[in-house]
C-alpha positions as semicolon CSV with decimal commas, in nm:
position;residue;x (nm);y (nm);z (nm)
1;V;0,038;-0,761;1,397
2;E;0,175;-0,815;1,048
3;L;0,152;-0,519;0,809
4;G;0,117;-0,592;0,439
5;A;0,082;-0,962;0,519
6;G;0,020;-1,082;0,164
7;C;-0,021;-1,458;0,205
8;G;0,040;-1,426;0,581
9;L;0,355;-1,637;0,602
10;V;0,529;-1,432;0,871
11;G;0,224;-1,379;1,091
12;L;0,110;-1,740;1,059
13;S;0,463;-1,855;1,143
14;A;0,459;-1,639;1,456
15;G;0,134;-1,805;1,561
16;A;0,268;-2,153;1,485
17;L;0,574;-2,073;1,697
18;G;0,362;-1,980;1,998
19;A;0,238;-1,620;1,970
20;A;-0,084;-1,608;2,174
21;S;-0,257;-1,389;1,917
22;I;-0,190;-1,273;1,563
23;M;-0,346;-1,015;1,335
24;L;-0,271;-1,027;0,964
25;T;-0,337;-0,702;0,779
26;D;-0,347;-0,599;0,416
27;L;-0,560;-0,432;0,151
28;A;-0,912;-0,551;0,067
29;Y;-0,813;-0,735;-0,250
30;V;-0,566;-0,951;-0,054
31;L;-0,798;-1,043;0,235
32;P;-0,969;-1,343;0,068
33;I;-0,642;-1,538;0,022
34;L;-0,517;-1,421;0,360
35;E;-0,837;-1,540;0,532
36;S;-0,821;-1,870;0,343
37;N;-0,462;-1,928;0,456
38;L;-0,557;-1,844;0,812
39;E;-0,848;-2,091;0,811
40;N;-0,633;-2,362;0,651
41;N;-0,380;-2,323;0,933
42;R;-0,614;-2,259;1,226
43;S;-0,566;-2,608;1,379
44;V;-0,187;-2,566;1,369
45;L;-0,218;-2,225;1,535
46;Q;-0,450;-2,354;1,806
47;G;-0,220;-2,650;1,867
48;A;0,063;-2,403;1,927
49;G;-0,146;-2,199;2,171
50;C;-0,252;-1,922;1,932
51;H;-0,625;-1,895;2,000
52;D;-0,678;-1,539;1,877
53;A;-0,603;-1,512;1,505
54;M;-0,768;-1,274;1,260
55;C;-0,731;-1,084;0,935
56;C;-0,804;-0,712;0,912
57;L;-0,814;-0,445;0,646
58;L;-0,536;-0,189;0,686
59;D;-0,473;0,068;0,416
60;W;-0,151;0,260;0,488
61;F;-0,304;0,566;0,328
62;H;-0,588;0,556;0,584
63;P;-0,448;0,398;0,903
64;E;-0,687;0,598;1,122
65;V;-0,968;0,357;1,022
66;F;-0,770;0,062;1,161
67;K;-0,669;0,251;1,472
68;K;-1,030;0,343;1,547
69;A;-1,138;-0,021;1,501
70;Q;-0,865;-0,134;1,743
71;Q;-1,013;0,078;2,022
72;K;-0,679;0,151;2,184
73;K;-0,560;-0,210;2,207
74;S;-0,184;-0,205;2,236
75;I;0,035;-0,393;1,990
76;D;0,319;-0,595;2,144
77;V;0,500;-0,687;1,821
78;L;0,464;-0,534;1,476
79;V;0,624;-0,709;1,178
80;V;0,677;-0,582;0,825
81;A;0,826;-0,840;0,590
82;D;0,939;-0,725;0,245
83;C;0,624;-0,534;0,156
84;V;0,762;-0,202;0,031
85;W;0,843;-0,227;-0,337
86;M;0,773;0,133;-0,442
87;H;0,927;0,447;-0,297
88;D;0,581;0,604;-0,265
89;L;0,489;0,343;0,000
90;V;0,770;0,425;0,244
91;E;0,611;0,737;0,394
92;P;0,261;0,583;0,433
93;L;0,417;0,274;0,594
94;F;0,605;0,479;0,853
95;T;0,304;0,703;0,914
96;T;0,097;0,389;0,978
97;I;0,358;0,251;1,217
98;Q;0,365;0,581;1,407
99;Q;-0,013;0,585;1,435
100;I;-0,072;0,227;1,549
101;A;0,239;0,145;1,753
102;D;0,336;0,287;2,090
103;A;0,657;0,316;2,291
104;N;0,627;-0,047;2,408
105;T;0,578;-0,200;2,062
106;L;0,865;-0,411;1,929
107;I;0,890;-0,330;1,556
108;L;1,064;-0,576;1,322
109;I;1,115;-0,479;0,958
110;S;1,279;-0,681;0,682
111;Y;1,355;-0,508;0,358
112;Q;1,506;-0,584;0,018
113;Q;1,628;-0,291;-0,188
114;R;1,522;-0,318;-0,549
115;G;1,576;-0,102;-0,861
116;R;1,591;0,278;-0,885
117;S;1,213;0,324;-0,889
118;T;1,164;0,102;-0,587
119;H;1,277;0,106;-0,227
């Protein structure tokens, strides 16, 4: 699962490198481009053995909606790639991670510190 996927580069790369399934998540306004990128790369993903690829809405301020939709499916790997640019997003991000991950989830986070008003 990729949180704050944007264009989906990290999640799509995971699928192209052999992840059996990927889920790209972001806010509603991002989903059209994310879904387009997924469809444009579906043959590459399937060729690499990734036959379960989807995009899902996940609002960090309301992660319980996503968790309910998942119906207790466990997440093996959770990636967050440079998607926190405002300090106000740090707490919702970590709350979301706590709510959707479990003790067996590998969590990978990349981060670039920006100016004073951003984290």
